[in-house]
DOVEX-779263 format. One record per residue (C-alpha): residue number from 1; residue in three letters; x, z negated, y negated. Coordinates in steps of 0.1 Angstrom, whole numbers, plus 2048, in hexadecimal, padded with zeros to 3 digits. Example, Ala and Ser with C-alpha at 12.3 -4.5 7.8 and 13.67 -1.06 7.14 Angstrom:
1 | Ala | 87B | 7B2 | 82D .
2 | Ser | 889 | 7B9 | 80B .
***
This chain:
1 | Met | C97 | C1F | 83E .
2 | Lys | C8F | C44 | 843 .
3 | Phe | C95 | C4A | 81E .
4 | Ile | CB7 | C3A | 820 .
5 | Lys | CC1 | C4D | 83F .
6 | Ser | CB9 | C6E | 82F .
7 | Leu | CCB | C67 | 80E .
8 | Tyr | CEF | C72 | 809 .
9 | Leu | D05 | C70 | 7EB .
10 | Asn | D17 | C91 | 7E3 .
11 | Asn | D3C | C95 | 7DB .
12 | Phe | D32 | C9E | 7B8 .
13 | Phe | D24 | C7B | 7B2 .
14 | Phe | D45 | C6B | 7BD .
15 | Tyr | D59 | C83 | 7A7 .
16 | Val | D44 | C77 | 789 .
17 | Leu | D47 | C53 | 794 .
18 | Leu | D6D | C57 | 796 .
19 | Ser | D6C | C65 | 773 .
20 | Met | D59 | C46 | 767 .
21 | Ile | D74 | C30 | 776 .
22 | Gly | D8E | C44 | 763 .
23 | Leu | D7A | C3F | 743 .
24 | Phe | D79 | C19 | 749 .
25 | Val | D9F | C19 | 74D .
26 | Cys | DA1 | C2B | 72C .
27 | Ala | D8A | C12 | 71C .
28 | Phe | DA4 | BF6 | 722 .
29 | Ile | DBC | C0A | 70C .
30 | Phe | DA1 | C16 | 6F3 .
31 | Pro | D87 | BF9 | 6F1 .
32 | Asn | D70 | C0E | 6DB .
33 | Leu | D68 | C24 | 6FA .
34 | Tyr | D5B | C07 | 70F .
35 | Asn | D36 | C09 | 703 .
36 | Ala | D36 | C2F | 704 .
37 | Val | D42 | C2E | 729 .
38 | Trp | D25 | C16 | 732 .
39 | Phe | D0D | C2F | 722 .
40 | Val | D1B | C4B | 737 .
41 | Val | D17 | C36 | 756 .
42 | Leu | CF3 | C30 | 74D .
43 | Ile | CEE | C55 | 749 .
44 | Leu | CFE | C5B | 76B .
45 | Phe | CE6 | C43 | 77D .
46 | Thr | CC8 | C51 | 76A .
47 | Phe | CD0 | C73 | 776 .
48 | Leu | CD5 | C65 | 799 .
49 | Gly | CB2 | C56 | 798 .
50 | Leu | CA4 | C77 | 78B .
51 | Asp | CB6 | C8A | 7A7 .
52 | Val | CA6 | C72 | 7C1 .
53 | Leu | C83 | C78 | 7B2 .
54 | Leu | C88 | C9E | 7B2 .
55 | Leu | C91 | C9F | 7D6 .
56 | Tyr | C79 | C85 | 7E4 .
57 | Leu | C59 | C8A | 7D1 .
58 | Ser | C51 | CA8 | 7E7 .
59 | Lys | C4A | C9E | 80B .
60 | Thr | C50 | CC0 | 81B .
61 | Gly | C6C | CCB | 804 .
62 | Ile | C79 | CE6 | 81C .
63 | Glu | C71 | CF5 | 83D .
64 | Ala | C8C | D01 | 855 .
65 | Glu | C8B | D12 | 877 .
66 | Arg | CA6 | D1D | 88F .
67 | Thr | C9E | D3D | 8A2 .
68 | Thr | CB3 | D44 | 8C1 .
69 | Pro | CB1 | D5F | 8DC .
70 | Glu | C9B | D56 | 8FA .
71 | Lys | CBB | D54 | 90E .
72 | Leu | CE0 | D58 | 904 .
73 | Ser | CF5 | D74 | 912 .
74 | Asn | D15 | D67 | 922 .
75 | Gly | D35 | D75 | 912 .
76 | Asp | D23 | D86 | 8F6 .
77 | Leu | D1C | D7E | 8D1 .
78 | Asn | CF8 | D71 | 8CF .
79 | Pro | CE6 | D6F | 8AD .
80 | Val | CD7 | D4F | 8A1 .
81 | Thr | CC1 | D4F | 882 .
82 | Ile | CB8 | D31 | 86B .
83 | Thr | C9A | D36 | 855 .
84 | Val | C98 | D1E | 836 .
85 | Lys | C7A | D1E | 81F .
86 | Asn | C7C | D0B | 7FE .
87 | His | C5C | CF9 | 7F3 .
88 | Tyr | C6D | CEA | 7D4 .
89 | Thr | C65 | CF8 | 7B1 .
90 | Phe | C8A | CFA | 7A9 .
91 | Lys | CA9 | D0B | 7B8 .
92 | Ile | CBA | CF6 | 7D3 .
93 | Leu | CDC | CF6 | 7E4 .
94 | Val | CDA | CF2 | 80A .
95 | Lys | CF6 | CE8 | 822 .
96 | Ile | CEC | CF0 | 846 .
97 | Ile | CFC | CDE | 863 .
98 | Asp | CEF | CEB | 884 .
99 | Glu | CF6 | CD5 | 8A3 .
100 | Ile | D00 | CF2 | 8BA .
101 | Pro | D05 | CEC | 8E0 .
102 | Phe | D24 | CD8 | 8E9 .
103 | Gln | D31 | CF5 | 8FF .
104 | Phe | D3C | D07 | 8E0 .
105 | Gln | D51 | CE9 | 8D4 .
106 | Val | D4B | CF2 | 8AF .
107 | Arg | D4E | CD3 | 89A .
108 | Asp | D50 | CE2 | 877 .
109 | Phe | D30 | CF6 | 875 .
110 | Lys | D23 | CF8 | 851 .
111 | Ile | D10 | D12 | 83D .
112 | Ala | D0A | D0E | 817 .
113 | Lys | CEF | D23 | 805 .
114 | Thr | CDC | D23 | 7E5 .
115 | Ile | CB6 | D29 | 7E7 .
116 | Lys | CA0 | D30 | 7CA .
117 | Ala | C7E | D1F | 7C4 .
118 | Ser | C64 | D28 | 7DE .
119 | Glu | C7C | D40 | 7EF .
120 | Gln | C81 | D45 | 814 .
121 | Lys | CA4 | D4E | 820 .
122 | Glu | CB1 | D58 | 843 .
123 | Ile | CD4 | D4E | 84C .
124 | Gly | CE4 | D5B | 86C .
125 | Tyr | D02 | D53 | 881 .
126 | Glu | D0F | D5D | 8A4 .
127 | Leu | D18 | D49 | 8C3 .
128 | Arg | D2C | D56 | 8E1 .
129 | Pro | D27 | D41 | 901 .
130 | Thr | D41 | D43 | 91C .
131 | Glu | D2F | D32 | 939 .
132 | Arg | D0D | D35 | 948 .
133 | Gly | CF4 | D17 | 947 .
134 | Glu | CDE | D04 | 92F .
135 | Tyr | CE8 | D00 | 90B .
136 | Tyr | CD7 | CE4 | 8F6 .
137 | Phe | CD5 | CE6 | 8D1 .
138 | Gly | CD3 | CC6 | 8BD .
139 | Tyr | CC4 | CC1 | 89B .
140 | Leu | CC3 | CDC | 881 .
141 | Asn | CCF | CC7 | 863 .
142 | Val | CC8 | CD4 | 840 .
143 | Tyr | CD7 | CC1 | 822 .
144 | Val | CC5 | CCA | 801 .
145 | Ser | CD2 | CC4 | 7DE .
146 | Ser | CC1 | CC9 | 7BD .
147 | Pro | CD3 | CDA | 79F .
148 | Leu | CE0 | CB7 | 796 .
149 | Arg | CF4 | CB7 | 7B7 .
150 | Leu | CF8 | C91 | 7B7 .
151 | Ile | CE7 | C8A | 7D8 .
152 | Ser | CDB | C9D | 7F7 .
153 | Arg | CBB | C98 | 80B .
154 | Arg | CBE | C9F | 830 .
155 | Phe | CA3 | CB1 | 843 .
156 | Ser | CA5 | CB4 | 869 .
157 | Phe | C93 | CCE | 87F .
158 | Asp | C92 | CDC | 8A2 .
159 | Lys | CA1 | CC0 | 8B7 .
160 | Asp | CAC | CC6 | 8DC .
161 | Lys | CA5 | CEB | 8E0 .
162 | Met | CB2 | CF9 | 901 .
163 | Val | CBD | D1D | 905 .
164 | Pro | CC9 | D2A | 927 .
165 | Thr | CE8 | D40 | 928 .
166 | Tyr | CE4 | D5D | 940 .
167 | Pro | CFD | D78 | 94C .
168 | Ser | D03 | D92 | 931 .
169 | Tyr | CE1 | DA3 | 92D .
170 | Ile | CEE | DB2 | 90C .
171 | Gln | D06 | DC8 | 920 .
172 | Leu | CE8 | DD1 | 936 .
173 | Arg | CD5 | DDF | 919 .
174 | Lys | CF4 | DF1 | 90C .
175 | Tyr | CF8 | E05 | 92C .
176 | Asp | CD3 | E08 | 934 .
177 | Leu | CD0 | E2D | 92A .
178 | Leu | CEF | E35 | 93E .
179 | Ala | CDC | E3A | 95E .
180 | Phe | CC7 | E56 | 94F .
181 | Ser | CE3 | E69 | 93F .
182 | Asn | CF3 | E88 | 94F .
183 | Asn | D0F | E86 | 936 .
184 | Leu | D23 | E6C | 947 .
185 | Tyr | D3E | E6C | 92C .
186 | Gln | D27 | E5A | 914 .
187 | Tyr | D31 | E37 | 90B .
188 | Gly | D55 | E3F | 915 .
189 | Ile | D4C | E47 | 939 .
190 | Lys | D60 | E63 | 948 .
191 | Lys | D4F | E84 | 953 .
192 | Ile | D4E | E87 | 978 .
193 | Arg | D4E | EA9 | 98A .
194 | Arg | D34 | EAC | 9A6 .
195 | Ile | D44 | EB7 | 9C7 .
196 | Gly | D2E | ECB | 9E0 .
197 | His | D09 | EC7 | 9E7 .
198 | Thr | D05 | EA5 | 9F7 .
199 | Met | CE4 | E9E | 9E6 .
200 | Glu | CC0 | E9C | 9F3 .
201 | Phe | CAC | EBC | 9F4 .
202 | Glu | C90 | EBD | 9DA .
203 | Gln | C7F | EDF | 9D9 .
204 | Ile | C83 | F05 | 9DB .
205 | Lys | C7F | F17 | 9BA .
206 | Glu | C84 | F3A | 9AC .
207 | Tyr | CA7 | F43 | 9A2 .
208 | Val | CAF | F43 | 97D .
209 | Gln | CCF | F4D | 96D .
210 | Gly | CE8 | F31 | 96F .
211 | Asp | CDD | F24 | 991 .
212 | Asp | CF8 | F20 | 9AC .
213 | Leu | CF8 | F3F | 9C2 .
214 | Arg | D04 | F29 | 9DF .
215 | Thr | CE2 | F18 | 9E0 .
216 | Leu | CCF | F38 | 9E7 .
217 | Asn | CB4 | F33 | A02 .
218 | Trp | CB5 | F55 | A15 .
219 | Lys | C96 | F4E | A2A .
220 | Ala | C81 | F45 | A0C .
221 | Thr | C8F | F63 | 9F9 .
222 | Ala | C84 | F7B | A15 .
223 | Lys | C61 | F6D | A16 .
224 | Lys | C5C | F6C | 9F0 .
225 | Asn | C6F | F8D | 9EA .
226 | Ala | C81 | F7C | 9CD .
227 | Leu | CA0 | F67 | 9CB .
228 | Met | C98 | F42 | 9D4 .
229 | Val | CB1 | F25 | 9D2 .
230 | Asn | CB1 | F02 | 9DF .
231 | Gln | CAF | EE6 | 9C5 .
232 | Phe | CBF | EC4 | 9CC .
233 | Gln | CBD | EA2 | 9BD .
234 | Asp | CD3 | E83 | 9BF .
235 | Glu | CD0 | E6F | 9DF .
236 | Lys | CBA | E50 | 9D9 .
237 | Ser | CB1 | E2F | 9E9 .
238 | Gln | CD5 | E28 | 9F4 .
239 | Ser | CDE | E04 | 9F7 .
240 | Val | CF8 | DF5 | 9DF .
241 | Tyr | D04 | DD1 | 9E3 .
242 | Met | D1A | DBF | 9CA .
243 | Ala | D2E | DA4 | 9DB .
244 | Ile | D3C | D8A | 9C3 .
245 | Asp | D5A | D75 | 9CD .
246 | Lys | D56 | D53 | 9BD .
247 | Gly | D75 | D44 | 9CC .
248 | Arg | D95 | D37 | 9BC .
249 | Ser | DA3 | D59 | 9B3 .
250 | Met | D85 | D5F | 99B .
251 | Gln | D8C | D3F | 986 .
252 | Met | DA6 | D50 | 970 .
253 | Pro | D9A | D51 | 94B .
254 | Phe | D9B | D6F | 933 .
255 | Asp | D8E | D6C | 910 .
256 | Gly | D7B | D4C | 917 .
257 | Leu | D69 | D5A | 936 .
258 | Ser | D74 | D56 | 95B .
259 | Leu | D78 | D75 | 971 .
260 | Leu | D59 | D69 | 983 .
261 | Asp | D44 | D6B | 964 .
262 | Tyr | D51 | D8E | 95D .
263 | Ala | D47 | D98 | 980 .
264 | Ile | D24 | D89 | 97C .
265 | Asn | D1F | D9C | 95B .
266 | Ser | D2B | DBC | 96A .
267 | Ala | D15 | DB8 | 989 .
268 | Leu | CF6 | DB3 | 973 .
269 | Val | CFC | DD3 | 95F .
270 | Leu | D05 | DE7 | 97E .
271 | Ser | CE6 | DDB | 990 .
272 | Asn | CD1 | DE9 | 974 .
273 | Val | CE2 | E0B | 975 .
274 | Ile | CDE | E0C | 99B .
275 | Leu | CB9 | E05 | 999 .
276 | Lys | CB5 | E1F | 97E .
277 | Lys | CC6 | E38 | 995 .
278 | Gln | CAB | E31 | 9AF .
279 | Asp | CC3 | E1F | 9C6 .
280 | Lys | CBE | DFD | 9D5 .
281 | Ala | CD2 | DE0 | 9C5 .
282 | Gly | CDB | DC0 | 9D6 .
283 | Ile | CF5 | DA4 | 9D0 .
284 | Phe | D04 | D86 | 9E1 .
285 | Ser | D21 | D6E | 9D9 .
286 | Phe | D3A | D5E | 9F1 .
287 | Ser | D55 | D43 | 9F2 .
288 | Lys | D54 | D2B | A0F .
289 | Lys | D33 | D3B | A19 .
290 | Val | D1C | D58 | A0F .
291 | Glu | D00 | D4F | 9F7 .
292 | Asn | CEC | D59 | 9D9 .
293 | Arg | CDF | D76 | 9ED .
294 | Val | CC7 | D91 | 9E0 .
295 | Phe | CC0 | DAD | 9FA .
296 | Ala | CC2 | DD0 | 9ED .
297 | Glu | CA0 | DDD | 9E1 .
298 | Lys | C93 | DF2 | 9C4 .
299 | Arg | C72 | DE0 | 9BC .
300 | Ala | C68 | DD9 | 998 .
301 | Ser | C71 | DB4 | 99A .
302 | Gln | C94 | DBA | 9A8 .
303 | Met | CA6 | DB9 | 987 .
304 | Gln | C97 | D97 | 97D .
305 | Lys | C9F | D8A | 9A0 .
306 | Ile | CC3 | D94 | 99D .
307 | Leu | CC5 | D86 | 979 .
308 | Glu | CB8 | D64 | 985 .
309 | Thr | CD0 | D63 | 9A3 .
310 | Leu | CEF | D6C | 98E .
311 | Tyr | CE5 | D51 | 975 .
312 | Asn | CE5 | D37 | 991 .
313 | Ile | D07 | D3F | 9A0 .
314 | Lys | D1C | D1F | 9A1 .
315 | Thr | D3D | D19 | 9B1 .
316 | Asp | D59 | D00 | 9B5 .
317 | Phe | D72 | D1D | 9B9 .
318 | Phe | D7B | D16 | 9DD .
319 | Glu | D91 | D2D | 9F2 .
320 | Ser | D7C | D4C | 9FB .
321 | Asp | D75 | D51 | A20 .
322 | Tyr | D76 | D77 | A26 .
323 | Ser | D6F | D73 | A4C .
324 | Arg | D4E | D64 | A44 .
325 | Leu | D47 | D80 | A2B .
326 | Tyr | D4E | D9A | A47 .
327 | Val | D38 | D89 | A60 .
328 | Asp | D1B | D85 | A47 .
329 | Ile | D1C | DAA | A3D .
330 | Lys | D1E | DB5 | A61 .
331 | Lys | D00 | DA0 | A6A .
332 | Asn | CE9 | DA5 | A4C .
333 | Ile | CF1 | DC9 | A3E .
334 | Asn | CE9 | DE1 | A5A .
335 | Gln | CE5 | E01 | A46 .
336 | Arg | D04 | E12 | A38 .
337 | Ser | D07 | E06 | A14 .
338 | Leu | D1E | E07 | 9F6 .
339 | Ile | D2D | DE4 | 9F3 .
340 | Ile | D3F | DDD | 9D2 .
341 | Leu | D55 | DBE | 9D6 .
342 | Tyr | D5F | DAB | 9B7 .
343 | Thr | D7E | D97 | 9BF .
344 | Asn | DA2 | D94 | 9B4 .
345 | Phe | DC3 | D98 | 9C7 .
346 | Glu | DE3 | D8E | 9B5 .
347 | Thr | DFC | D96 | 9D1 .
348 | Met | E00 | DAD | 9EF .
349 | Asp | E01 | D8E | A05 .
350 | Gly | DDF | D83 | 9F8 .
351 | Leu | DD1 | DA6 | A01 .
352 | Asn | DE1 | DA7 | A23 .
353 | Arg | DD1 | D86 | A2D .
354 | Gln | DAE | D95 | A26 .
355 | Leu | DB5 | DBA | A2F .
356 | Pro | DA8 | DB8 | A53 .
357 | Tyr | D86 | DAC | A47 .
358 | Leu | D85 | DC6 | A2B .
359 | Lys | D8D | DE1 | A45 .
360 | Gly | D72 | DD4 | A5B .
361 | Ile | D58 | DD6 | A3F .
362 | Ala | D64 | DF9 | A36 .
363 | Lys | D5D | E06 | A5A .
364 | Asn | D38 | E04 | A55 .
365 | His | D34 | E05 | A2F .
366 | Leu | D43 | E15 | A11 .
367 | Leu | D58 | DF9 | A02 .
368 | Val | D64 | DF8 | 9DE .
369 | Val | D7B | DDB | 9D5 .
370 | Val | D7B | DD3 | 9B0 .
371 | Phe | D98 | DBD | 9A5 .
372 | Phe | DA9 | DB4 | 984 .
373 | Ser | DC8 | DBD | 971 .
374 | Asn | DD9 | D9F | 961 .
375 | Thr | DD8 | DA9 | 93D .
376 | Glu | DEB | D89 | 933 .
377 | Leu | E0A | D99 | 942 .
378 | Asn | E09 | DB7 | 92A .
379 | Ala | E15 | DA1 | 90D .
380 | Ile | E33 | D96 | 922 .
381 | Ile | E3B | DBA | 92D .
382 | Asn | E39 | DC9 | 90A .
383 | Lys | E4C | DAD | 8FA .
384 | Lys | E70 | DB4 | 8EE .
385 | Thr | E88 | D9F | 903 .
386 | Asp | EA5 | D8C | 8F4 .
387 | Thr | EAF | D72 | 90D .
388 | Ile | EB5 | D71 | 933 .
389 | Gln | E96 | D5C | 938 .
390 | Glu | E80 | D76 | 926 .
391 | Ile | E8F | D92 | 93B .
392 | Tyr | E88 | D7E | 95B .
393 | Asp | E64 | D78 | 94F .
394 | Lys | E5F | D9D | 947 .
395 | Val | E6C | DA9 | 969 .
396 | Ile | E55 | D90 | 97B .
397 | Ala | E37 | D9C | 966 .
398 | Glu | E3F | DC1 | 96E .
399 | Lys | E41 | DB8 | 993 .
400 | Phe | E1E | DA8 | 992 .
401 | Met | E10 | DC7 | 980 .
402 | Phe | E20 | DDE | 999 .
403 | Glu | E13 | DCA | 9B6 .
404 | Lys | DEF | DCF | 9A9 .
405 | Arg | DF5 | DF5 | 9AC .
406 | Leu | E03 | DF0 | 9CF .
407 | Ile | DE3 | DDD | 9D9 .
408 | Ala | DCE | DFB | 9CD .
409 | Asn | DE3 | E13 | 9E1 .
410 | Glu | DE2 | DFD | A00 .
411 | Leu | DBC | DFC | 9FF .
412 | Lys | DBA | E22 | 9FB .
413 | Lys | DD0 | E26 | A1A .
414 | Tyr | DB3 | E17 | A2F .
415 | Gly | D97 | E2B | A1D .
416 | Ile | D8D | E0E | A07 .
417 | His | D85 | E17 | 9E3 .
418 | Ser | D92 | E01 | 9C8 .
419 | Val | D8E | DFB | 9A3 .
420 | Leu | DAB | DEB | 990 .
421 | Thr | D9D | DE1 | 96E .
422 | Gln | DA2 | DCB | 951 .
423 | Pro | D87 | DB0 | 94D .
424 | Glu | D79 | DBE | 92C .
425 | Asn | D76 | DE1 | 93D .
426 | Leu | D67 | DD4 | 95D .
427 | Thr | D42 | DDF | 957 .
428 | Leu | D4B | E02 | 94C .
429 | Asp | D64 | E08 | 968 .
430 | Ala | D4B | DFB | 982 .
431 | Ile | D2F | E12 | 975 .
432 | Asn | D48 | E2F | 976 .
433 | Lys | D51 | E28 | 99A .
434 | Tyr | D2C | E26 | 9A5 .
435 | Leu | D24 | E47 | 992 .
436 | Glu | D42 | E58 | 9A1 .
437 | Ile | D38 | E4E | 9C4 .
438 | Lys | D14 | E5B | 9BE .
439 | Ala | D22 | E7C | 9AF .
440 | Arg | D39 | E82 | 9CC .
441 | Gly | D1E | E78 | 9E6 .
442 | Ile | D36 | E64 | 9FB .
443 | Leu | D1F | E47 | A03 .
***
């Protein structure tokens, strides 16, 4: 039974069989061909038996293994490697059908390769998940054909392998060195001018050419009888919280990912930069209530704690309760902190409903509201209009885009910082804003 289940007739066999049928039809017209056609049929089935022997005499035949990352990175291309080793003494043709997780909805996966005798070959492909959670791989099916190519023998490996999908840790590695760099324009990040001396005192040192004369310490200069200057360093151990709105407004999809997933990926990368800058990073999410809380600390295990918390954020996209957010922040965050709020406002009316709570938060903390530009509207705005309906659509799209800028100006009026960004630029713009605030010393 196992033998029959693993045996498959190839298309080449049916093409030859179809040719045999054509020859039998010809034999009715030319009777002298009849015996010759039967002889060809005998040869076909002889080769068929020989093909079966070639593929099934060896018990192992081939070995195959699927190698996946320990965890998948959400929204990024993740490499998967299939290693196939040929134990046959002849060249084989393999057709690989990997049963990848149902979340990808790929139903035509197939890779065909030729592998020489006793050769090992690595075959790679990439997967881009668009939601967090557990991804189950099915069988790794490898169909092997001999040089005769009449039949295939199926080998199955690696059943029911689970790989979790976490927020984008690939982006985290990409920006990892950013926290140590003084050249903030690297990786496309703008250079930020430092304003004033709002940094922590570090030490007094002798003046060398190039030091700022405004930092001269006259008392130390008089005692030492040599020019001495104060040296400063960036302020450290400041608390930074990332508040992630997981309400209805964050359900909008862009390039397969929801705005919520973009915010989660950005919060993970930004947390890493914050900790590398010696500040304390914390997160929480809110919708009907505030949850998924990690208090701001800078201990060694903080990054892993944030990663696990972001992985487990789940939501039904209810309407967000900003009054509860305001009360929770007032109750649980006593020290003045930088609060980066990931949310989305589409209209001025939507902002005005929540503005009293945002102003209340901004009284005691430095609040940065990060919201999204609707990139889908750009195609409508840039499209050439020919009909009245298209003109109407374009005017409405421009109105929505203009209203986004009005929202940013309204927030600025009340001393609330804002970042209006496209989803694909969210991580970079959020890091820029944090570094700008650190450089200006306004926290």
